[in-house]
N, C-alpha and C positions, 0 to 999 in steps of 0.2 A: 611604077613604083620600084625602088631599089630595096632589096631585102638585105638586112645586115648579116654579116657572116656570123656563124655560131661556133662555139668551141665544141667540136664533135668528138665523142669517144671512139677510138679504134681498138681493134683486138689483134692478136697474133694472126688471125685469118684475113683481116681486112687491111693490115698495115701496108702492104705492098701497093694495093689499089689506092688507098687513101693518102698515102705519103709519097712513096717512091715513084709512082707513075703519074703524079699530079703535076700539072703545069704551074710554074711559079714557085716562089719560096713557101716552104711549110715549116712552121714552128711547132714542135711536138714537146709536150710536157709529159715526163714520166712521173707518176705520182702514186700514192697509196692512201687509203682511207685513214690510217693511223698517223699520217704525216701532217703535223700542224703547219709547218711552212707551206706545204702543198695547198692547204685550204686558204692560206693567205694569198696565194697566187691566183686562185679561181676568179675573183672579181677583177684583178688586173688583166688577166688574159681575156675575159669576157669583154672588157672595155676596149682593149686593143682589137679584138675581132670585130667589134661593132664600128670602129672608126678607121680601120685599115683594110679596105677591100683588096689590096695588092698582096696581102699576107694571109695565108690559110693557117688556121691554128687547130691542132688536134691534141688529144690527150690519151695517154695509155696508162691504165692501172697496172703497175709493175707486178703486184701480187697476183693478179688474175691473168696476166699475159707475160709469164716469165721468159718465154722464148725470145720475144722481141727485145725485152730489157737486156737479156744476156747477149744477144747478137750485136747490140749497140753498146755494150760494155758499160751499162748503167750501174754504178756502184753506190751512189747516194741519191737521196730524194729531197727536194725535187731536182731533177735534171731536165733541162730544156735543150733539145737539139734542133738546130736550124738546118734544114735540108734545101738544097738547090739542085736541080737536075737529078734528083734521086739519090744524091750523095750528101752525107753530113758535112757541113762546112764550118759549124761552130757549136761548141758545147758550153752551156751555161749551167753551173752547178750552184744551187741555192736560191732562195727567194730574192727577188729584186723589186724595188719600186718601179712603177710604170716607166718613168722618164729614163731611168738607167737601163732597164731592159730594152726599151726601144732604141737607145743610143748604141747598145751592143749589137742588136739585130741590124740596125741601119749601117753601122761600121762594117759588119761582116758582109752585108749585101754590096756595099760600095767597093769592098776589096775584090769582089767578083767581076766588077765592071771593067 
């Protein structure tokens, strides 16, 4: 039985292990509880995680983990950063519908090939 990916929360202390040292592309959403558009992204990211086993999705609460948000120059929420090989390769700022978000992610991954 194949288990669907889940959108897992990471912290300042787990970010390196969960994102930077992970094989394959990782999409990280920086969000906050007070951010309405961030809440709109939650079901979109959950659906992508369930249908795209090639893409790991993580989320970072920017209010609770300010070091990671600062280190990656997150200035607006939601900000999604796509990491490949431990390096950020694309920043996506603002909420997106699923199709548009996947198009941007896939374009960034194609640019790496």
